[in-house]
C-alpha positions in Angstrom: -15.7 -16.1 13.0 -12.8 -14.0 11.3 -12.6 -11.0 8.9 -12.8 -12.0 5.5 -10.4 -11.0 2.9 -13.2 -8.7 1.3 -14.1 -6.9 4.6 -10.2 -6.7 5.3 -9.6 -4.5 2.2 -12.7 -2.4 2.3 -11.9 -1.6 6.2 -8.0 -0.8 5.1 -9.5 1.6 2.4 -12.1 3.4 4.8 -9.5 3.6 7.6 -6.9 5.2 5.3 -10.0 7.4 4.0 -10.8 8.7 7.4 -7.3 9.6 8.3 -6.8 11.3 5.2 -9.8 13.1 5.4 -8.4 14.4 9.0 -5.7 15.7 7.3 -7.4 18.0 4.9 -7.3 15.8 1.8 -10.2 14.6 -0.6 -10.7 11.4 -1.1 -12.8 9.3 -3.9 -12.7 5.8 -4.1 -12.1 4.1 -7.7 -13.5 1.2 -9.3 -12.5 -0.7 -12.0 -12.0 2.1 -14.3 -8.7 3.4 -12.2 -7.0 -0.7 -12.1 -3.6 1.3 -10.5 -5.3 3.3 -7.8 -7.7 2.3 -5.3 -8.0 6.1 -4.2 -7.7 9.3 -6.0 -6.7 12.2 -4.0 -6.3 15.8 -3.8 -4.1 17.2 -1.1 -4.9 20.6 0.9 -2.6 21.9 -1.9 -4.6 21.2 -4.6 -1.6 18.5 -5.6 -3.4 15.1 -7.0 -1.9 11.7 -7.0 -3.2 8.0 -6.5 -2.8 5.5 -3.9 -2.8 1.8 -3.9 -4.2 0.3 -0.7 -2.5 -3.2 0.3 -5.1 -4.3 3.4 -4.4 -7.6 5.3 -5.3 -8.9 8.6 -2.3 -11.0 9.6 1.3 -10.3 9.9 2.1 -11.8 6.2 4.1 -10.9 3.3 2.8 -8.0 1.5 2.4 -9.1 -2.0 2.0 -6.6 -5.5 3.1 -6.3 -8.9 6.3 -4.7 -9.5 5.8 -0.3 -9.2 6.2 1.0 -12.9 7.7 4.8 -12.5 4.9 7.3 -11.4 5.6 10.2 -9.2 2.0 10.6 -8.4 1.5 7.2 -7.2 1.7 5.8 -3.7 1.4 2.8 -1.5 -0.8 2.4 1.5 0.4 -0.9 3.3 -2.7 -1.2 5.9 -2.4 -4.2 8.7 -5.9 -4.5 10.0 -6.3 -6.8 12.9 -9.1 -8.2 14.5 -8.5 -6.7 18.2 -6.3 -4.1 17.7 -6.3 -0.6 16.1 -5.2 -0.6 12.2 -1.6 0.1 11.4 -0.9 2.4 8.7 2.6 2.1 6.1 2.8 4.7 3.8 5.5 4.7 1.1 6.2 6.7 -2.3 6.1 4.5 -5.7 10.2 5.0 -6.0 10.6 3.6 -2.6 8.2 0.9 -3.3 9.9 0.1 -6.6 13.2 0.0 -4.6 12.1 -2.2 -1.9 10.2 -4.8 -4.4 13.2 -4.7 -6.7 15.6 -5.3 -3.7 13.6 -8.5 -2.4 13.3 -10.2 -5.6 17.2 -9.9 -6.2 18.0 -11.3 -2.8 15.5 -13.9 -3.4 16.9 -14.8 -7.1 20.5 -14.7 -5.8 19.3 -17.7 -3.5 17.8 -19.5 -6.4 14.4 -19.7 -5.1 12.6 -18.9 -8.0 10.4 -20.7 -9.7 9.5 -20.3 -13.2 6.1 -18.9 -13.1 7.0 -16.4 -10.0 6.1 -12.8 -11.4 4.1 -11.4 -8.0 6.4 -10.4 -5.6 6.3 -7.7 -3.0 7.9 -7.1 0.8 8.5 -8.6 3.7 6.3 -7.8 6.6 8.5 -5.6 8.5 10.0 -4.0 5.7 7.5 -1.3 5.9 7.8 -0.4 9.6 10.0 2.4 9.1 7.1 4.0 7.0 4.6 3.7 9.9 2.1 6.4 9.8 4.4 8.2 7.3 1.8 10.5 5.8 4.3 13.6 5.7 5.6 11.8 2.2 2.1 12.7 0.8 2.3 16.0 -1.6 1.2 18.8 0.6 
């Protein structure tokens, strides 16, 4: 029996929470009152920011809505395989927006767009340069 989508998302949040706590961050998981963030975080030097966590168990496209400008927003892409350790990729909002727009522009230039396409994202391998990129988070 494989991991359910719900379990993968919860495991991704939990794993990231564990990794951040080990580094001295304080973390609060959010609920529906904070639709843009999955976590509210306070750095070791008391800087506040939010993280949108994207978790998946397969090596697939990372889907997410277009990032809006926000210097206090970060994305964590967490790969949660069934038989291996999770992998964490962290990107700041500005870089996520650039990667998202680059992908959308590339696909649109090929004419591969349906009229109702509104959720884009980035390719699985695009995040590889950001693995364990905790240094991008505020100190």
